[in-house]
N, CA and C atoms as an extended XYZ file, in Angstrom:
288
Properties=species:S:1:pos:R:3:atomname:S:1:resname:S:1:resid:I:1 pbc="F F F"
N       -19.042       -0.244       -7.499 N   MET     1
C       -17.743       -0.016       -8.091 CA  MET     1
C       -16.867       -1.244       -7.821 C   MET     1
N       -16.360       -1.855       -8.839 N   THR     2
C       -15.561       -3.060       -8.726 CA  THR     2
C       -14.114       -2.707       -8.377 C   THR     2
N       -13.538       -3.481       -7.476 N   ILE     3
C       -12.147       -3.297       -7.081 CA  ILE     3
C       -11.288       -4.159       -8.015 C   ILE     3
N       -10.244       -3.582       -8.625 N   PRO     4
C        -9.409       -4.363       -9.545 CA  PRO     4
C        -8.544       -5.372       -8.800 C   PRO     4
N        -8.159       -6.448       -9.470 N   GLN     5
C        -7.211       -7.386       -8.881 CA  GLN     5
C        -5.795       -6.823       -8.944 C   GLN     5
N        -5.552       -5.989       -9.938 N   SER     6
C        -4.266       -5.291      -10.028 CA  SER     6
C        -4.427       -4.107      -10.966 C   SER     6
N        -3.537       -3.150      -10.798 N   ARG     7
C        -3.470       -2.049      -11.742 CA  ARG     7
C        -2.044       -1.530      -11.745 C   ARG     7
N        -1.631       -1.006      -12.879 N   ASP     8
C        -0.264       -0.539      -13.061 CA  ASP     8
C        -0.202        0.975      -12.947 C   ASP     8
N         0.969        1.452      -12.511 N   PHE     9
C         1.249        2.882      -12.563 CA  PHE     9
C         2.745        3.051      -12.756 C   PHE     9
N         3.132        4.189      -13.287 N   GLU    10
C         4.540        4.471      -13.524 CA  GLU    10
C         5.009        5.585      -12.608 C   GLU    10
N         6.261        5.446      -12.177 N   PHE    11
C         6.884        6.465      -11.339 CA  PHE    11
C         8.384        6.407      -11.570 C   PHE    11
N         8.964        7.550      -11.864 N   GLU    12
C        10.399        7.674      -12.122 CA  GLU    12
C        10.887        6.642      -13.140 C   GLU    12
N        10.102        6.457      -14.198 N   GLY    13
C        10.486        5.580      -15.294 CA  GLY    13
C        10.332        4.092      -15.021 C   GLY    13
N         9.748        3.725      -13.882 N   LYS    14
C         9.549        2.315      -13.549 CA  LYS    14
C         8.068        2.006      -13.522 C   LYS    14
N         7.730        0.777      -13.914 N   LYS    15
C         6.344        0.337      -13.939 CA  LYS    15
C         6.051       -0.500      -12.693 C   LYS    15
N         5.135       -0.013      -11.876 N   TYR    16
C         4.734       -0.679      -10.643 CA  TYR    16
C         3.375       -1.348      -10.836 C   TYR    16
N         3.114       -2.354      -10.022 N   GLU    17
C         1.825       -3.030      -10.063 CA  GLU    17
C         1.233       -3.021       -8.656 C   GLU    17
N         0.034       -2.498       -8.528 N   THR    18
C        -0.692       -2.533       -7.263 CA  THR    18
C        -1.615       -3.743       -7.314 C   THR    18
N        -1.400       -4.677       -6.389 N   ARG    19
C        -2.198       -5.901       -6.357 CA  ARG    19
C        -3.207       -5.833       -5.213 C   ARG    19
N        -4.390       -6.358       -5.495 N   VAL    20
C        -5.475       -6.392       -4.512 CA  VAL    20
C        -6.001       -7.812       -4.458 C   VAL    20
N        -6.087       -8.370       -3.251 N   TRP    21
C        -6.626       -9.720       -3.098 CA  TRP    21
C        -7.347       -9.837       -1.764 C   TRP    21
N        -8.188      -10.854       -1.683 N   THR    22
C        -8.943      -11.129       -0.469 CA  THR    22
C        -8.444      -12.438        0.121 C   THR    22
N        -8.168      -12.428        1.431 N   ASP    23
C        -7.699      -13.655        2.070 CA  ASP    23
C        -8.880      -14.502        2.551 C   ASP    23
N        -8.588      -15.614        3.204 N   ALA    24
C        -9.621      -16.563        3.627 CA  ALA    24
C       -10.621      -15.961        4.607 C   ALA    24
N       -10.196      -14.958        5.368 N   GLU    25
C       -11.094      -14.307        6.329 CA  GLU    25
C       -11.902      -13.174        5.707 C   GLU    25
N       -11.670      -12.898        4.438 N   GLY    26
C       -12.407      -11.834        3.764 CA  GLY    26
C       -11.740      -10.476        3.847 C   GLY    26
N       -10.535      -10.419        4.407 N   THR    27
C        -9.811       -9.156        4.483 CA  THR    27
C        -9.235       -8.819        3.112 C   THR    27
N        -9.416       -7.588        2.689 N   ILE    28
C        -8.882       -7.127        1.413 CA  ILE    28
C        -7.471       -6.604        1.659 C   ILE    28
N        -6.506       -7.133        0.907 N   ASN    29
C        -5.102       -6.781        1.028 CA  ASN    29
C        -4.669       -5.985       -0.191 C   ASN    29
N        -3.849       -4.958        0.033 N   VAL    30
C        -3.329       -4.126       -1.050 CA  VAL    30
C        -1.824       -3.995       -0.850 C   VAL    30
N        -1.074       -4.251       -1.917 N   ARG    31
C         0.383       -4.120       -1.843 CA  ARG    31
C         0.925       -3.760       -3.220 C   ARG    31
N         2.002       -2.965       -3.244 N   VAL    32
C         2.615       -2.531       -4.497 CA  VAL    32
C         3.861       -3.376       -4.764 C   VAL    32
N         4.007       -3.780       -6.042 N   TYR    33
C         5.119       -4.623       -6.468 CA  TYR    33
C         5.897       -3.946       -7.593 C   TYR    33
N         7.181       -4.253       -7.629 N   LEU    34
C         8.063       -3.830       -8.710 CA  LEU    34
C         8.834       -5.073       -9.133 C   LEU    34
N         8.739       -5.426      -10.399 N   GLU    35
C         9.388       -6.626      -10.933 CA  GLU    35
C         9.028       -7.859      -10.099 C   GLU    35
N         7.764       -7.972       -9.766 N   ASP    36
C         7.185       -9.116       -9.063 CA  ASP    36
C         7.658       -9.277       -7.613 C   ASP    36
N         8.227       -8.211       -7.032 N   LYS    37
C         8.657       -8.225       -5.633 CA  LYS    37
C         8.008       -7.053       -4.909 C   LYS    37
N         7.635       -7.231       -3.621 N   PRO    38
C         7.069       -6.097       -2.884 CA  PRO    38
C         8.045       -4.926       -2.901 C   PRO    38
N         7.519       -3.748       -3.154 N   VAL    39
C         8.374       -2.575       -3.296 CA  VAL    39
C         8.787       -1.997       -1.937 C   VAL    39
N         8.021       -2.293       -0.904 N   ASN    40
C         8.351       -1.791        0.424 CA  ASN    40
C         7.737       -2.709        1.482 C   ASN    40
N         7.828       -2.318        2.714 N   GLY    41
C         7.315       -3.139        3.802 CA  GLY    41
C         5.870       -2.877        4.155 C   GLY    41
N         5.201       -2.044        3.381 N   TYR    42
C         3.819       -1.696        3.681 CA  TYR    42
C         2.836       -2.631        2.984 C   TYR    42
N         1.817       -3.012        3.732 N   GLU    43
C         0.675       -3.729        3.178 CA  GLU    43
C        -0.559       -3.097        3.804 C   GLU    43
N        -1.566       -2.856        3.013 N   TYR    44
C        -2.762       -2.141        3.453 CA  TYR    44
C        -3.929       -3.116        3.513 C   TYR    44
N        -4.696       -3.069        4.595 N   LEU    45
C        -5.774       -4.027        4.816 CA  LEU    45
C        -7.102       -3.315        5.022 C   LEU    45
N        -8.147       -3.917        4.475 N   VAL    46
C        -9.513       -3.469        4.714 CA  VAL    46
C       -10.298       -4.703        5.124 C   VAL    46
N       -10.907       -4.651        6.295 N   HIS    47
C       -11.686       -5.799        6.763 CA  HIS    47
C       -13.050       -5.802        6.099 C   HIS    47
N       -13.443       -6.957        5.583 N   TRP    48
C       -14.631       -7.084        4.748 CA  TRP    48
C       -15.912       -6.628        5.428 C   TRP    48
N       -16.089       -6.860        6.717 N   ASP    49
C       -17.343       -6.503        7.374 CA  ASP    49
C       -17.598       -5.002        7.341 C   ASP    49
N       -16.550       -4.213        7.235 N   ILE    50
C       -16.707       -2.757        7.184 CA  ILE    50
C       -17.106       -2.289        5.784 C   ILE    50
N       -16.343       -2.611        4.721 N   PRO    51
C       -16.671       -2.049        3.409 CA  PRO    51
C       -17.949       -2.573        2.792 C   PRO    51
N       -18.372       -3.785        3.175 N   PHE    52
C       -19.561       -4.338        2.543 CA  PHE    52
C       -20.760       -3.410        2.733 C   PHE    52
N       -21.070       -3.053        3.954 N   GLY    53
C       -22.182       -2.153        4.219 CA  GLY    53
C       -21.925       -0.749        3.702 C   GLY    53
N       -20.679       -0.305        3.810 N   PHE    54
C       -20.311        1.032        3.364 CA  PHE    54
C       -20.537        1.179        1.870 C   PHE    54
N       -20.101        0.177        1.113 N   GLN    55
C       -20.243        0.239       -0.337 CA  GLN    55
C       -21.713        0.264       -0.732 C   GLN    55
N       -22.516       -0.558       -0.104 N   HIS    56
C       -23.929       -0.601       -0.451 CA  HIS    56
C       -24.655        0.685       -0.060 C   HIS    56
N       -24.247        1.290        1.037 N   LYS    57
C       -24.922        2.503        1.495 CA  LYS    57
C       -24.481        3.746        0.716 C   LYS    57
N       -23.162        3.840        0.418 N   PHE    58
C       -22.631        5.058       -0.183 CA  PHE    58
C       -22.133        4.892       -1.620 C   PHE    58
N       -22.136        3.656       -2.151 N   GLY    59
C       -21.668        3.437       -3.512 CA  GLY    59
C       -20.171        3.601       -3.665 C   GLY    59
N       -19.442        3.441       -2.594 N   TYR    60
C       -17.992        3.626       -2.600 CA  TYR    60
C       -17.366        2.533       -1.747 C   TYR    60
N       -16.256        1.977       -2.192 N   HIS    61
C       -15.582        0.923       -1.453 CA  HIS    61
C       -14.314        1.485       -0.809 C   HIS    61
N       -14.153        1.389        0.516 N   PRO    62
C       -12.970        1.937        1.192 CA  PRO    62
C       -11.646        1.352        0.710 C   PRO    62
N       -11.668        0.212        0.034 N   ALA    63
C       -10.418       -0.348       -0.489 CA  ALA    63
C        -9.756        0.624       -1.465 C   ALA    63
N       -10.553        1.455       -2.138 N   TRP    64
C        -9.971        2.436       -3.060 CA  TRP    64
C        -9.020        3.370       -2.330 C   TRP    64
N        -9.337        3.731       -1.078 N   ASP    65
C        -8.439        4.580       -0.300 CA  ASP    65
C        -7.105        3.879       -0.069 C   ASP    65
N        -7.161        2.580        0.211 N   SER    66
C        -5.926        1.818        0.421 CA  SER    66
C        -5.096        1.741       -0.847 C   SER    66
N        -5.750        1.576       -1.981 N   ILE    67
C        -5.044        1.538       -3.264 CA  ILE    67
C        -4.355        2.878       -3.517 C   ILE    67
N        -5.097        3.957       -3.341 N   GLU    68
C        -4.531        5.293       -3.557 CA  GLU    68
C        -3.397        5.587       -2.581 C   GLU    68
N        -3.563        5.208       -1.320 N   THR    69
C        -2.524        5.437       -0.312 CA  THR    69
C        -1.272        4.637       -0.632 C   THR    69
N        -1.431        3.377       -1.029 N   ALA    70
C        -0.279        2.531       -1.364 CA  ALA    70
C         0.535        3.150       -2.498 C   ALA    70
N        -0.140        3.623       -3.523 N   GLU    71
C         0.558        4.223       -4.660 CA  GLU    71
C         1.179        5.565       -4.288 C   GLU    71
N         0.488        6.352       -3.493 N   ARG    72
C         1.027        7.649       -3.053 CA  ARG    72
C         2.267        7.446       -2.172 C   ARG    72
N         2.246        6.416       -1.309 N   ASP    73
C         3.402        6.155       -0.452 CA  ASP    73
C         4.641        5.797       -1.265 C   ASP    73
N         4.452        5.101       -2.391 N   VAL    74
C         5.589        4.819       -3.279 CA  VAL    74
C         6.098        6.129       -3.869 C   VAL    74
N         5.207        6.943       -4.380 N   LYS    75
C         5.602        8.200       -5.023 CA  LYS    75
C         6.221        9.184       -4.036 C   LYS    75
N         5.764        9.158       -2.792 N   ASP    76
C         6.312       10.036       -1.750 CA  ASP    76
C         7.540        9.440       -1.070 C   ASP    76
N         7.914        8.213       -1.470 N   LYS    77
C         9.079        7.506       -0.933 CA  LYS    77
C         9.010        7.353        0.587 C   LYS    77
N         7.824        7.029        1.079 N   MET    78
C         7.609        6.927        2.522 CA  MET    78
C         8.451        5.818        3.160 C   MET    78
N         8.587        4.681        2.501 N   TRP    79
C         9.379        3.595        3.078 CA  TRP    79
C        10.842        4.006        3.210 C   TRP    79
N        11.376        4.680        2.188 N   GLN    80
C        12.767        5.126        2.252 CA  GLN    80
C        12.953        6.139        3.374 C   GLN    80
N        11.986        7.006        3.576 N   LYS    81
C        12.066        7.973        4.681 CA  LYS    81
C        12.089        7.249        6.021 C   LYS    81
N        11.303        6.203        6.138 N   TYR    82
C        11.279        5.407        7.367 CA  TYR    82
C        12.634        4.724        7.584 C   TYR    82
N        13.154        4.075        6.551 N   VAL    83
C        14.444        3.381        6.652 CA  VAL    83
C        15.546        4.374        7.017 C   VAL    83
N        15.551        5.542        6.387 N   ASP    84
C        16.557        6.572        6.693 CA  ASP    84
C        16.470        7.015        8.147 C   ASP    84
N        15.257        7.182        8.658 N   ALA    85
C        15.079        7.605       10.056 CA  ALA    85
C        15.577        6.537       11.021 C   ALA    85
N        15.310        5.270       10.712 N   VAL    86
C        15.781        4.176       11.576 CA  VAL    86
C        17.301        4.123       11.559 C   VAL    86
N        17.887        4.239       10.386 N   ARG    87
C        19.356        4.225       10.285 CA  ARG    87
C        19.964        5.377       11.072 C   ARG    87
N        19.372        6.555       10.947 N   LYS    88
C        19.885        7.719       11.655 CA  LYS    88
C        19.796        7.515       13.168 C   LYS    88
N        18.708        6.929       13.617 N   THR    89
C        18.511        6.664       15.041 CA  THR    89
C        19.551        5.665       15.561 C   THR    89
N        19.957        4.718       14.718 N   ASN    90
C        20.893        3.681       15.136 CA  ASN    90
C        22.361        4.050       14.935 C   ASN    90
N        22.632        5.214       14.361 N   GLU    91
C        24.019        5.647       14.167 CA  GLU    91
C        24.611        6.075       15.501 C   GLU    91
N        25.893        5.759       15.719 N   PRO    92
C        26.529        6.231       16.954 CA  PRO    92
C        26.613        7.752       16.945 C   PRO    92
N        26.381        8.351       18.082 N   SER    93
C        26.427        9.799       18.157 CA  SER    93
C        27.884       10.267       18.191 C   SER    93
N        28.084       11.509       17.755 N   GLU    94
C        29.428       12.074       17.761 CA  GLU    94
C        29.913       12.205       19.200 C   GLU    94
N        31.145       11.815       19.418 N   GLY    95
C        31.725       11.927       20.745 CA  GLY    95
C        31.243       10.838       21.694 C   GLY    95
N        30.409        9.885       21.158 N   GLY    96
C        29.830        8.868       22.026 CA  GLY    96
C        30.457        7.594       21.858 C   GLY    96
């Protein structure tokens, strides 16, 4: 099963692009972009030594899980939930 270099998906009327690339060490990187900018602070990595044998043995590449997770995290607004939690933690407490 071939891993795409990019694929598009839509969410809340916006068109996102999930990009997949391999760095010099062979690590597969997955990140979601909106208007050519990273949509959040998440980047998903798969180290090549793991999926190579896995794909040949089971006919499945673990990078697909990273692609699906990256897109699901956008749809579930996981980064915004994280940012909101950090902001809430840093707010001064009442009476403090």
